[in-house]
PAZAPA-4460 file (N, C-alpha, C; in steps of 0.05 Angstrom, whole numbers, plus 32768, in hexadecimal, padded with zeros to 4 digits):
% residues 143
    n_x    n_y    n_z   ca_x   ca_y   ca_z    c_x    c_y    c_z   seq   type   mol
   7B19   7942   7AC0   7B23   795B   7AB5   7B38   7966   7AC8     1      X     A
   7B4E   796F   7ABC   7B64   797A   7ACC   7B5E   7995   7AD8     2      X     A
   7B68   799A   7AF0   7B65   79B4   7AFD   7B7F   79C4   7AF9     3      X     A
   7B7C   79DD   7AF1   7B92   79EF   7AEC   7B90   7A08   7AFD     4      X     A
   7BA6   7A14   7B04   7BA4   7A2E   7B13   7B97   7A43   7B01     5      X     A
   7B8D   7A58   7B0E   7B7F   7A6D   7AFF   7B94   7A7F   7AF0     6      X     A
   7B8E   7A86   7AD7   7B9F   7A99   7ACA   7B99   7AB5   7AD4     7      X     A
   7BAD   7AC7   7AD3   7BAA   7AE1   7AE0   7BA5   7AF8   7ACC     8      X     A
   7BA1   7AF2   7AB2   7B9F   7B06   7A9E   7B83   7B11   7A99     9      X     A
   7B6E   7B04   7AA4   7B53   7B0C   7A9F   7B46   7B17   7AB8    10      X     A
   7B46   7B32   7ABA   7B3C   7B3E   7AD3   7B2D   7B58   7ACC    11      X     A
   7B20   7B63   7AE1   7B10   7B7B   7ADE   7B13   7B8C   7AF7    12      X     A
   7B14   7BA6   7AF4   7B16   7BB8   7B0A   7AFF   7BCC   7B09    13      X     A
   7AF0   7BCE   7B1E   7ADB   7BE3   7B20   7AE6   7BF8   7B34    14      X     A
   7AEC   7C0F   7B2A   7AFA   7C24   7B3A   7AEB   7C3E   7B3C    15      X     A
   7AD3   7C40   7B33   7AC3   7C58   7B35   7AC7   7C6B   7B1E    16      X     A
   7AD6   7C64   7B0A   7ADA   7C74   7AF2   7ACC   7C66   7ADB    17      X     A
   7AD2   7C70   7AC3   7AC7   7C62   7AAB   7AD2   7C46   7AAA    18      X     A
   7AC5   7C35   7A9B   7ACD   7C19   7A9A   7AE2   7C16   7A85    19      X     A
   7AFB   7C1B   7A8D   7B12   7C17   7A7B   7B23   7C02   7A88    20      X     A
   7B2C   7BEF   7A77   7B3C   7BD9   7A82   7B57   7BE1   7A8B    21      X     A
   7B60   7BD3   7A9F   7B7B   7BD7   7AA9   7B8D   7BC1   7A9F    22      X     A
   7BA6   7BC7   7A9A   7BB8   7BB3   7A8F   7BC7   7BA4   7AA6    23      X     A
   7BC8   7BB0   7ABD   7BD6   7BA4   7AD4   7BCB   7BAE   7AEE    24      X     A
   7BC9   7B9C   7B01   7BC2   7BA2   7B1D   7BD6   7B94   7B2F    25      X     A
   7BE3   7BA3   7B41   7BF6   7B97   7B54   7BF2   7BA3   7B6F    26      X     A
   7BFD   7B95   7B83   7BFC   7B9F   7B9F   7BE4   7B95   7BAE    27      X     A
   7BD7   7B7F   7BA5   7BC0   7B75   7BB3   7BCA   7B62   7BC9    28      X     A
   7BD2   7B6E   7BDF   7BDB   7B5D   7BF5   7BD5   7B6A   7C10    29      X     A
   7BD5   7B59   7C24   7BD0   7B61   7C40   7BE4   7B53   7C52    30      X     A
   7BEE   7B61   7C66   7C01   7B55   7C79   7BF8   7B5B   7C95    31      X     A
   7BFB   7B47   7CA7   7BF4   7B4B   7CC3   7C0D   7B4E   7CD4    32      X     A
   7C0E   7B64   7CE3   7C25   7B68   7CF5   7C24   7B54   7D0B    33      X     A
   7C3C   7B4D   7D15   7C3E   7B3A   7D2B   7C44   7B4A   7D45    34      X     A
   7C34   7B44   7D5A   7C38   7B4F   7D74   7C46   7B3A   7D85    35      X     A
   7C5C   7B41   7D91   7C6A   7B2F   7DA2   7C66   7B37   7DBF    36      X     A
   7C5F   7B24   7DD1   7C59   7B2B   7DEC   7C64   7B14   7DFE    37      X     A
   7C6E   7B1C   7E15   7C77   7B08   7E28   7C70   7B13   7E44    38      X     A
   7C60   7B03   7E53   7C5A   7B0A   7E6F   7C73   7B04   7E80    39      X     A
   7C78   7B15   7E93   7C90   7B12   7EA3   7C92   7AF7   7EB2    40      X     A
   7C7B   7AEC   7EBB   7C7B   7AD3   7ECA   7C77   7ABA   7EB8    41      X     A
   7C7A   7ABE   7E9E   7C75   7AA7   7E8C   7C8B   7A92   7E8F    42      X     A
   7C83   7A78   7E90   7C97   7A63   7E93   7CA6   7A5F   7E79    43      X     A
   7C9D   7A6A   7E63   7CAA   7A67   7E49   7CBF   7A7E   7E47    44      X     A
   7CD5   7A78   7E3B   7CEA   7A8C   7E37   7CE9   7A97   7E1A    45      X     A
   7CD2   7A9C   7E11   7CCE   7AA9   7DF7   7CB4   7AB9   7DF7    46      X     A
   7CB1   7AC9   7DE2   7C9A   7AD9   7DE0   7C83   7ACA   7DD2    47      X     A
   7C6B   7AD1   7DD8   7C53   7AC7   7DCA   7C4F   7ADA   7DB2    48      X     A
   7C48   7ACF   7D9B   7C42   7AE0   7D83   7C24   7AE0   7D7E    49      X     A
   7C1A   7AF9   7D7B   7BFE   7AFD   7D76   7BFA   7B0D   7D5D    50      X     A
   7BE3   7B0A   7D4F   7BDE   7B1B   7D38   7BD7   7B37   7D40    51      X     A
   7BE2   7B4B   7D32   7BDD   7B67   7D37   7BCD   7B74   7D21    52      X     A
   7BD4   7B8D   7D1C   7BC6   7B9C   7D08   7BCE   7B93   7CEC    53      X     A
   7BBC   7B98   7CD9   7BC2   7B91   7CBD   7BCD   7BA9   7CAE    54      X     A
   7BDE   7BA3   7C9A   7BE9   7BB8   7C88   7BE2   7BB0   7C6C    55      X     A
   7BDC   7BC4   7C5C   7BD4   7BBF   7C40   7BE8   7BCE   7C2E    56      X     A
   7BF2   7BC1   7C19   7C03   7BCE   7C06   7BF2   7BE0   7BF4    57      X     A
   7BFF   7BF4   7BE8   7BF2   7C04   7BD4   7BEC   7BF3   7BBC    58      X     A
   7BD6   7BF9   7BAF   7BCE   7BEA   7B97   7BD5   7BFC   7B7F    59      X     A
   7BE2   7BF0   7B6B   7BEA   7BFE   7B53   7BD9   7BF4   7B3B    60      X     A
   7BCC   7C07   7B2D   7BBC   7C02   7B15   7BCA   7C0E   7AFD    61      X     A
   7BCD   7BFF   7AE8   7BD9   7C09   7ACF   7BC5   7C05   7AB8    62      X     A
   7BC5   7C19   7AA7   7BB3   7C17   7A8F   7BBE   7C28   7A79    63      X     A
   7BB3   7C23   7A61   7BBB   7C33   7A4A   7BB1   7C50   7A4C    64      X     A
   7BC0   7C63   7A42   7BB8   7C7F   7A42   7BA5   7C84   7A2A    65      X     A
   7B8F   7C92   7A2F   7B7C   7C98   7A1A   7B79   7CB6   7A17    66      X     A
   7B77   7CBF   79FF   7B74   7CDC   79FA   7B5B   7CE7   7A08    67      X     A
   7B5E   7CFC   7A17   7B48   7D0A   7A24   7B3E   7CFC   7A3E    68      X     A
   7B4B   7CE6   7A46   7B42   7CD8   7A5E   7B54   7CE0   7A75    69      X     A
   7B4A   7CF1   7A87   7B5A   7CFB   7A9D   7B4F   7CF2   7AB8    70      X     A
   7B42   7CDB   7AB9   7B35   7CD1   7AD1   7B48   7CCE   7AE8    71      X     A
   7B60   7CC3   7AE3   7B74   7CC0   7AF8   7B7A   7CDB   7B04    72      X     A
   7B7F   7CEF   7AF3   7B88   7D09   7AFC   7B71   7D18   7B0A    73      X     A
   7B59   7D14   7B00   7B42   7D21   7B0D   7B3E   7D16   7B2A    74      X     A
   7B42   7CFC   7B2D   7B40   7CF0   7B48   7B57   7CFB   7B59    75      X     A
   7B6F   7CFC   7B4E   7B86   7D07   7B5C   7B80   7D24   7B65    76      X     A
   7B73   7D33   7B55   7B6E   7D4F   7B5B   7B57   7D54   7B6F    77      X     A
   7B4C   7D3F   7B7A   7B37   7D43   7B8F   7B44   7D48   7BAA    78      X     A
   7B5E   7D49   7BAC   7B6C   7D4E   7BC5   7B66   7D6B   7BCE    79      X     A
   7B5D   7D6E   7BE7   7B57   7D88   7BF2   7B5D   7D86   7C10    80      X     A
   7B72   7D93   7C19   7B79   7D95   7C35   7B72   7D7C   7C46    81      X     A
   7B82   7D68   7C43   7B80   7D4F   7C51   7B67   7D3E   7C4A    82      X     A
   7B5A   7D44   7C35   7B43   7D34   7C2C   7B47   7D2C   7C0E    83      X     A
   7B3C   7D16   7C07   7B3C   7D0E   7BEB   7B24   7CFB   7BE7    84      X     A
   7B1B   7CFA   7BCE   7B05   7CE8   7BC8   7B0F   7CCB   7BCB    85      X     A
   7B01   7CBB   7BDC   7B08   7C9F   7BE0   7AF4   7C8E   7BD1    86      X     A
   7AFE   7C78   7BC6   7AED   7C66   7BB6   7AF2   7C4A   7BBF    87      X     A
   7ADD   7C3A   7BBE   7AE0   7C1D   7BC1   7AE5   7C11   7BA6    88      X     A
   7AF7   7BFE   7BA4   7AFD   7BF1   7B8B   7AF6   7BD3   7B8D    89      X     A
   7AF0   7BC8   7B76   7AEB   7BAB   7B74   7AFD   7BA0   7B5E    90      X     A
   7B0E   7B8D   7B65   7B1F   7B80   7B51   7B16   7B63   7B4F    91      X     A
   7B11   7B5A   7B37   7B07   7B3F   7B33   7B19   7B2F   7B1F    92      X     A
   7B21   7B18   7B27   7B2D   7B05   7B15   7B17   7AF5   7B08    93      X     A
   7B17   7AF4   7AED   7B00   7AE8   7ADE   7B08   7ACD   7AD2    94      X     A
   7AF4   7ABC   7ACE   7AF8   7AA3   7ABF   7AF3   7AA8   7AA1    95      X     A
   7AF3   7A92   7A92   7AEF   7A94   7A75   7AD3   7A9D   7A6D    96      X     A
   7AC0   7A9C   7A80   7AA5   7AA5   7A7B   7AA1   7AC1   7A85    97      X     A
   7AB6   7ACF   7A8C   7AB6   7AEA   7A97   7AA7   7AEC   7AB1    98      X     A
   7AA7   7AD7   7AC1   7A9B   7AD6   7ADB   7AB1   7AD8   7AF0    99      X     A
   7AAC   7AE7   7B06   7AC1   7AEA   7B1B   7AC7   7ACF   7B29   100      X     A
   7AE0   7ACA   7B2D   7AEA   7AB3   7B3B   7AF4   7ABB   7B56   101      X     A
   7B03   7AD1   7B57   7B0D   7ADD   7B6F   7B06   7AFB   7B6E   102      X     A
   7AFC   7B06   7B84   7AF6   7B22   7B86   7B05   7B2E   7B9E   103      X     A
   7B12   7B45   7B98   7B1F   7B54   7BAE   7B10   7B6F   7BB1   104      X     A
   7B07   7B75   7BC9   7AFA   7B8E   7BCF   7B0F   7BA0   7BDD   105      X     A
   7B12   7BB8   7BD2   7B25   7BCB   7BDD   7B15   7BE2   7BE9   106      X     A
   7B1B   7BEA   7C02   7B0B   7BFD   7C11   7B1A   7C18   7C12   107      X     A
   7B0B   7C2D   7C0C   7B14   7C49   7C10   7B2F   7C4F   7C02   108      X     A
   7B31   7C48   7BE9   7B49   7C4D   7BDA   7B4B   7C6A   7BD1   109      X     A
   7B64   7C74   7BCF   7B68   7C8F   7BC5   7B84   7C90   7BB8   110      X     A
   7B87   7CA1   7BA4   7BA1   7CA2   7B95   7BB7   7CAF   7BA4   111      X     A
   7BCE   7CA2   7BA6   7BE6   7CAE   7BB2   7BFA   7CB5   7B9C   112      X     A
   7BF7   7CAA   7B84   7C0A   7CB0   7B6F   7BFC   7CAB   7B54   113      X     A
   7BFF   7CBE   7B42   7BF6   7CBB   7B27   7C0E   7CBF   7B15   114      X     A
   7C13   7CAD   7B03   7C2B   7CAF   7AF2   7C24   7CAD   7AD5   115      X     A
   7C2C   7CC0   7AC5   7C28   7CBF   7AA8   7C3B   7CAB   7A9C   116      X     A
   7C37   7CA5   7A83   7C49   7C93   7A74   7C64   7C9F   7A71   117      X     A
   7C78   7C8D   7A6D   7C92   7C97   7A65   7C92   7C9B   7A47   118      X     A
   7CA3   7CAB   7A3D   7CA4   7CB1   7A21   7CBF   7CA7   7A15   119      X     A
   7CBD   7C9B   79FE   7CD5   7C8F   79F2   7CD3   7C92   79D4   120      X     A
   7CE6   7CA0   79C8   7CE5   7CA6   79AB   7CE6   7C8D   799A   121      X     A
   7CF4   7C78   79A2   7CF5   7C60   7992   7CE4   7C49   799D   122      X     A
   7CD1   7C50   79AF   7CC0   7C3C   79BB   7CA9   7C33   79A9   123      X     A
   7C9F   7C1C   79AE   7C89   7C11   799E   7C74   7C04   79B1   124      X     A
   7C6F   7C12   79C8   7C5D   7C07   79DC   7C45   7C1A   79DF   125      X     A
   7C31   7C10   79ED   7C1A   7C20   79F4   7C21   7C33   7A0B   126      X     A
   7C17   7C4B   7A0B   7C1C   7C5E   7A21   7C0C   7C54   7A39   127      X     A
   7C1A   7C4F   7A50   7C0D   7C44   7A68   7C0F   7C58   7A7E   128      X     A
   7BF8   7C5D   7A8C   7BF8   7C6F   7AA3   7BF2   7C5E   7ABC   129      X     A
   7BFC   7C67   7AD3   7BFB   7C58   7AEB   7BED   7C68   7B01   130      X     A
   7BDD   7C5A   7B11   7BD0   7C66   7B28   7BD6   7C54   7B41   131      X     A
   7BE2   7C60   7B55   7BE8   7C52   7B6E   7BD5   7C5A   7B83   132      X     A
   7BC8   7C47   7B90   7BB3   7C4C   7BA4   7BBA   7C42   7BBF   133      X     A
   7BB5   7C53   7BD3   7BB6   7C4B   7BEF   7B99   7C43   7BF6   134      X     A
   7B96   7C31   7C0A   7B7B   7C29   7C11   7B7A   7C20   7C2E   135      X     A
   7B62   7C1A   7C38   7B5F   7C14   7C54   7B54   7BF8   7C59   136      X     A
   7B55   7BE7   7C45   7B4B   7BCC   7C4A   7B49   7BBC   7C30   137      X     A
   7B4D   7BA1   7C33   7B4C   7B90   7C1C   7B40   7B75   7C25   138      X     A
   7B2B   7B6D   7C18   7B1F   7B53   7C1D   7B1F   7B43   7C03   139      X     A
   7B21   7B28   7C06   7B22   7B17   7BEF   7B0C   7B02   7BF2   140      X     A
   7AFF   7AFC   7BDB   7AEA   7AE8   7BDC   7AEC   7AD6   7BC3   141      X     A
   7AEC   7ABC   7BC7   7AEB   7AA9   7BB1   7ACD   7AA5   7BAA   142      X     A
   7AC7   7AA6   7B91   7AAB   7AA3   7B87   7AA4   7A86   7B85   143      X     A
***
């Protein structure tokens, strides 16, 4: 039997709200800063490179707008003088049996931007709203 790469269209997000599907998830990445160091008496005429702190991109979630569903905005409105409700998220890439193949755990996420749909008089698309999240950690696990 042939082996194929995983398709990316079958996924699930658990974000602490009602179970409504998202149409797009982006920004699932981590980067490690490089620390350069050279001791003054080193016989090498170059710096040693070591791993430093990690940086995480903001995660963007997009979904269709539903009448009376204000969960994104309610979460956004939990901001109070340097505090906000933080949530852990789980993003899962699923196989054809709806079983997780890859799971990303997102730690202490909170909304930094909520965007309503754009409006277009001659458009024929679904109204899409966007939630951008900052977070403090991302781990990935293959099932």
